[in-house]
C-alpha positions in Angstrom: 23.4 16.0 4.4 20.6 17.9 2.6 19.4 14.9 0.6 18.6 13.0 3.8 16.1 15.7 4.7 14.8 16.4 1.2 14.2 12.8 0.2 11.8 11.9 3.0 9.8 15.1 2.4 9.7 14.4 -1.3 8.6 10.8 -0.7 5.7 11.9 1.5 4.5 14.3 -1.2 4.8 11.8 -3.9 2.9 9.2 -1.8 0.3 11.8 -1.0 -0.7 12.3 -4.7 -4.4 11.2 -4.5 -4.4 9.0 -7.6 -7.8 7.4 -7.0 -9.5 10.7 -6.1 -8.1 12.4 -9.2 -9.0 9.5 -11.5 -12.6 9.4 -10.1 -13.0 13.2 -10.6 -11.3 13.4 -14.1 -12.8 10.2 -15.6 -16.2 9.9 -14.1 -16.8 13.1 -12.1 -17.1 11.0 -9.0 -15.5 11.5 -5.5 -14.2 8.0 -4.8 -14.5 8.7 -1.1 -18.3 8.8 -1.4 -18.9 5.5 -3.2 -18.3 1.8 -2.3 -16.2 1.5 0.8 -15.1 5.1 0.6 -11.5 4.0 0.4 -9.5 6.2 -1.9 -7.4 3.3 -3.3 -7.1 1.1 -6.3 -9.4 -1.7 -5.1 -12.4 0.5 -4.4 -11.7 2.3 -7.7 -11.6 -1.0 -9.5 -14.9 -2.1 -8.1 -16.7 1.3 -8.4 -15.3 2.8 -11.6 -14.3 -0.2 -13.6 -11.4 -2.4 -14.5 -9.4 0.0 -16.7 -9.5 2.9 -14.2 -8.8 0.6 -11.3 -5.8 -1.0 -12.9 -4.5 2.4 -14.0 -4.7 3.7 -10.4 -3.0 0.6 -9.1 -0.1 1.1 -11.6 0.3 4.7 -10.7 0.2 4.0 -6.9 2.8 1.3 -7.4 4.9 3.7 -9.4 4.6 6.3 -6.7 6.3 4.0 -4.2 9.1 3.1 -6.6 9.6 6.7 -7.7 9.9 7.9 -4.1 12.6 5.4 -3.3 14.4 5.7 -6.7 14.8 9.5 -6.4 16.3 9.0 -3.0 18.8 6.5 -4.4 19.7 8.8 -7.2 20.3 11.6 -4.8 22.5 9.5 -2.7 20.5 9.5 0.5 21.8 7.1 3.1 20.0 3.9 4.1 18.2 5.3 7.1 16.8 8.2 5.0 15.6 5.7 2.4 13.9 3.6 5.0 12.2 6.7 6.5 11.3 7.9 3.0 9.6 4.5 2.3 7.5 4.8 5.4 6.5 8.4 4.7 5.6 7.5 1.1 3.2 4.9 2.4 1.8 7.2 5.1 1.4 10.0 2.5 -0.7 7.7 0.4 -2.8 6.5 3.2 -3.3 9.9 4.9 -3.1 12.4 2.0 -3.3 16.0 3.2 -4.7 16.8 -0.3 -7.9 14.9 0.5 -8.5 15.6 4.1 -6.1 12.9 5.4 -8.1 10.2 3.5 -6.4 7.9 1.1 -5.9 4.2 0.3 -4.3 1.5 2.4 -0.9 1.5 0.8 -0.7 -2.0 -0.6 0.3 -1.0 -4.1 2.6 1.8 -3.0 4.4 -0.5 -0.6 4.8 -3.1 -3.3 6.3 -0.5 -5.5 8.8 0.3 -2.8 9.5 -3.4 -2.2 10.2 -4.0 -5.9 13.1 -1.6 -5.7 14.4 -2.9 -2.4 14.1 -6.6 -3.2 12.4 -7.3 -6.5 12.9 -11.1 -6.5 11.4 -11.5 -3.1 8.5 -9.3 -4.0 7.7 -11.2 -7.1 7.6 -14.5 -5.1 5.4 -12.9 -2.5 3.0 -11.6 -5.2 2.9 -15.0 -6.7 1.9 -16.5 -3.4 -0.8 -13.8 -3.0 -2.2 -14.6 -6.5 -2.5 -18.3 -5.5 -4.3 -17.3 -2.3 -6.7 -15.2 -4.3 -7.4 -18.0 -6.8 -8.2 -20.3 -3.9 -10.2 -18.0 -1.6 -11.4 -15.3 -4.0 -10.8 -12.8 -1.3 -8.6 -9.7 -1.9 -8.0 -9.0 1.8 -6.7 -12.5 2.5 -4.6 -12.4 -0.7 -3.0 -9.1 0.3 -2.4 -10.5 3.8 -0.7 -13.6 2.2 1.5 -11.3 0.1 2.8 -9.3 3.1 3.2 -12.4 5.3 5.3 -14.0 2.6 7.2 -10.8 2.0 8.2 -10.5 5.6 9.0 -14.2 6.0 11.2 -14.3 2.8 13.0 -11.0 3.8 13.9 -12.4 7.1 14.4 -16.0 5.9 16.8 -15.1 3.1 19.1 -13.2 5.5 18.5 -9.7 4.3 20.1 -6.8 6.3 18.4 -5.8 9.5 17.3 -2.4 8.2 15.5 -4.0 5.3 13.8 -6.5 7.6 12.6 -3.8 10.0 11.4 -1.6 7.2 9.5 -4.4 5.5 7.8 -5.1 8.8 7.0 -1.4 9.4 5.5 -1.0 6.0 3.4 -4.1 6.4 2.2 -2.8 9.8 1.3 0.5 8.1 -0.9 -1.3 5.5 -2.4 -3.7 8.1 -2.9 -0.9 10.6 -4.6 1.3 8.1 -6.9 -1.5 7.0 -7.8 -2.2 10.6 -8.5 1.5 11.2 -10.7 1.8 8.2 -12.7 -1.4 8.8 -12.9 -1.3 12.6 -16.6 -0.8 12.8 -17.3 -3.9 10.7 -14.4 -6.0 11.8 -14.8 -5.9 15.5 -18.6 -6.9 15.6 -17.8 -9.8 13.2 -15.0 -11.0 15.5 -17.3 -10.8 18.5 -19.9 -12.9 16.6 -17.2 -15.4 15.7 -17.9 -14.7 12.0 -14.4 -14.9 10.6 -15.6 -14.9 7.1 -17.4 -11.6 7.5 -14.3 -10.2 9.3 -12.1 -10.5 6.2 -14.7 -9.7 3.6 -14.4 -5.9 4.1 -11.9 -4.1 1.9 
């Protein structure tokens, strides 16, 4: 069916919209890839360009994930196409062809997807992440807590196999991208046994 081909392509293009890059250029005339951690995502935008711009980028990135999946549902794509579209939306965000294959890490985009797939589980996971942040004051650990909870709840509440696998795949995309972007700092910290430093890098 045509929609099963169109929907994943559309999802990738929606995900690839470089929100943080555009916000930096339009609002402050700054290339977000050249400041802070160089990550073209909501968190680096929040830290470098301010709360309002950062939250706006986060909202749009979340909406991108939800939109990519919602359009697929409206078009009647089958479950496999929707799962593929979800992964491509996250990969498009993380490796946008519009910004030299540089983007964010996909956390907000994946949560937008997850809200459409299982909103109740996602809200609980976000709540757990918020508690983790209040306790540790570390955004990396908080995000890790969200995705660990999301996977545990998805499997633990007996969701269908396709949803469980997709949730795990999306979490691996976010975690893998984070590892790829922070490798130069993460590995030396681990070798030193400095676990605190290992999780401080966005």
